[in-house]
N, C-alpha and C positions, 0 to 999 in steps of 0.2 A: 667659572664665574664667581662673583664675590657672594659671600654668605650673609644671611641677615644678621644684624648686630644684636637684635633681641631687646634693644631700648624701647621703652614704652611710650608712645606718643602722647603728648599733653594736649593734643587738639583732636576734635572729633571730625571725621570726614564722612559726609552723608553718602548713602548708597547711590543717589542720583548723581552726585559729583563724580564718584568713582567709576560709574558706568560710562558717563560722558568722557571722562578722561581715558577710559580704555579704549573706546571708539576713536578718539583722536591719535591715541599713541600707536594703535594698530596701523594707522595710515602712515604716520611717521616712519615707522620701523620698516614696513613694507617698501617705502620709498628709499630711505637711506641706507638701510642694511642691504636691500636687494636680495636676491636669490643666490645663496652660496652653493656652488655646485662644481665639484673637481671633474665631472665627466659628463659633457653636454650630450653624449650619444645615448645615454640612459634616461628613463623617465624619472628616476629618482635623484634625490640630492645626495651626492657622493662627497666624502670629506675633502676639503680643500684647505690651503693655508691663506688666511686673511693677510692683509698688507703688514699687519704688526707681528706675524708669526704664530698666531694661534690656530688650531685646526677647528674648523667650523663647518656647519651644515644649515640648511634651511634658511631662516632669516636671522642668521648670526648666532645660533647657539653654539658655545664652545663646548667641545667634546671633553669629557672626563674619563680617564681610564677607571674601569670599575674595580680593578684590582688595587690601585695604588691611591685612588681618590684625588689624583692630581690632574690639572688641566694638561691637555696634550698640546705640545709646542714643536715648531721646527720640523725638519725632514723626518726625524726619528718618530716624532709624535704622529706625523701624517702616516707613515708607514704602519705604526701600531693601529692607528684608527682603520685603516683598510684592512688590517688583519682582524680586528674586532667586528666590523661591520662591512663585510665584503660586498654586500647587496645595497649598501647605502640606506637611505631613509625615504619612505614614500612620502608624497605630499600631504597625506592625511596625517602622518606621524609628525611631519614638521609643522602642520597647523596646530596639533595638540602641544607640541613644544612651545610654539610661540605664545599660545594661550596661558599655559603654565608659568613661562618666564615673564610675562606682562604681569600677572598676578603677584608673583613672587617679588618682583623688583618693585612694584607699586607698593605693596605691603612694607617692604623695607623702607621706602621713602617716607611713607606715612608715619612709620615708627620714629623717624628722626625729626619730625616737624614740631615746632614750638609755636608757630603762628598758622592762622587760618589759610586756606589755600582754595584757588578756584580750580575748576576742572582743567583749564588750559595751563595753569602753573604746574598743576600735578602732572599732566602728561609731558610737559617740557622737562621738568626735573627727573621724571622716571625714564625719559628717553636718555638723558644724560647719564643716569645711573646704569642703565642698561648697557651703555658703551664703555663706561669707565669702571664700573663696579661699585658695589655698595660700601665697601670697607673704608677704613682711615686713609688709605692711599687713593681712594676714588671719591665718591659722592659724600661720604660722612665726613670727610676732611676737607671738602671743598669750600671756597668762598661763596658759591652759590647758595649752599645750605646756610653757611654762617650769616650772610647778609639778609637772606630770607627771614631766618628765626629772629634777627635783629630788627625786622620790620623795614628794612632798606630795599624796596622793591626795584628801584632804579639801578642800585649798586648790584643786586642779584642778577639782573638782566644783563649787565655789562660783564659780569663775571663768567658768564657762559663762554666768552671769547678766550678764556684762560685755558681752555681744554681743546686746543686744535692741533696739537703736535703728536707725532708718533714716531717710533724708532725704525728706521729703514736702513738695512746694511750697516747698523751700528751708529747711525747718525740721528740725532733728534731734530726734527724738522716739521714745519707746517704741512698738513695733508690737505689738499684742495677739498676732498670729500668732507673732512671734519670741518673745515672752515665754513662750508655751505650749511652743514647740519647744524653747528652751533648758532649760526645766523638765524635759522628757522627757528630752533628752540627758543633763543632770546626773543624774537619777535612773538612767538606764541606766549611765552611767559609774561610779556608786558601788555597783552591784550587785556582789556577790562571786559567783564562780563556783558556789559550793555552801556552804551554812551548815554549821558544824561540829555534828556530831551529839551529842546529850546522852548521857553514858555513862549505862548502866543503873544505877539506884540513886543517881545524883546528886540532891541536894536542890536543886531550882531555884526553890523557892517560900519561901525564908526560914525553913525549919523547919516550915511548915504540913504538916499531915497530913489525909487524908481524915476528914471528920466522922463520929463514930460514929453519930450519929442524922441520917439523910438525910431531908429533908422529903418528906411524902407528896404525890404529884402526882396529880391527878384524871386518868382516862383521857382521851384525846382526844375520844372521842365523847360524853363527859359533860360537856365544857366548853362553856358557852354563849357564851364570848367569842371562841372560835376563829374563828367566822364573821365577826365584824366585823374581826378582826385580818387575815384572809386578804384580805377585801375591800378593806381599806385599803391592803394591800400591793400588790394588783394596781392600784389606782387611782393609786398614788404611785411605782411602780417607775421609770417614765420620768423623772419629775422629780427622784427621788433620784439616779439615775445621772447626769443631767446637772448637778445642783448640786454633786455631790461628785467632779466630774472631776478637779479639782486634786489632791484627797486621794488619788485612786486612780492618780496618775501613777506612783509607784514600782511599784504592782501591774502596771499595764499595760506598764511598761517590762520588767517580769520576764517577763510573758506573751509580749511580743514576742520575748524572747531564746529562747523555746521555740516560736515560730511561731504565737502566738495573738494576733490583733489586737484593737483596741478594740471594733470592731463585733460581733465574735464574743462578746466579753465581755459586751456589752450583751444579746445575744441569750440567752446562758446565764441572766443574771439575771431576764430577763423570763420565760423558760421555766420557772425555778424558782418564780417568783410564781404564774404560771398553775397549774402542778402543785400548790402549796400551796393554791390557790383550790379546785381540783377535789377535793382531799382534804377540804377543810373542808366542801364540799357533800355529799360521800359521808357524812361523819361526822354532818352534820345529818339526812340522809335516814335514816341508821340509828338515830339517836336516836328519830325519829318512829315508826319501825317498832316500837321496843322501849318506846315509851310515855313516853320521856324528853323534856323540853323544855329 
């Protein structure tokens, strides 16, 4: 993994921002790095080759040969790792490595900053650095950093998309996992800490006012379409969530920043759909009791 460049940051990052960024970053890494394990039969994380050929364990820790100081790569590197760590690494050891790596990479990113940073921006940029390295061939030489330090937030957000390629079988190509990860990082980076409140009395609808004559809406229990609608909602909730994942990226990024991950979001959506179905069934039962069809 890339080493810290040693450059002194010209911006101060508060401990509060840093703590919040670590919380967000941990969720990103657990999701996108996933659990690296070369032998699912054991309770430990055993060395495995990642898609780009590095030997990894835990949540993406690249193993380094203690004798040479070099990152282990390829089949020879994997064999060497198994020789060095035949028992693999316990989950507790991997948790500790993740904490150390997050702090190391975040400190490296902060050292390179010349502009103020939000917790979301810091988490997004550290996630990128964790993936591509801190050196000149990685984050330190990236357009993300250059544009952020120039104050071009929009440009820096777009520049995350320049880091979606990996080398597979000697070919440079877009990797679907990296495309998704860069999209999330960009959405997170572009979040504002808080939206400006709308002042009371401001006209935000181009002069439109509430209609004087509101349409009449039939009571829920008298609607004969609600059952079909609710049933369809239950049947399609899972597929809708899956099909619209790209559209939900900014929403999920925002939820991550307050500690809500994507699986939780899906559970909430599914729960709402089931609640709607139960309400519709009750409405239908009530209709029958009162003689309505």
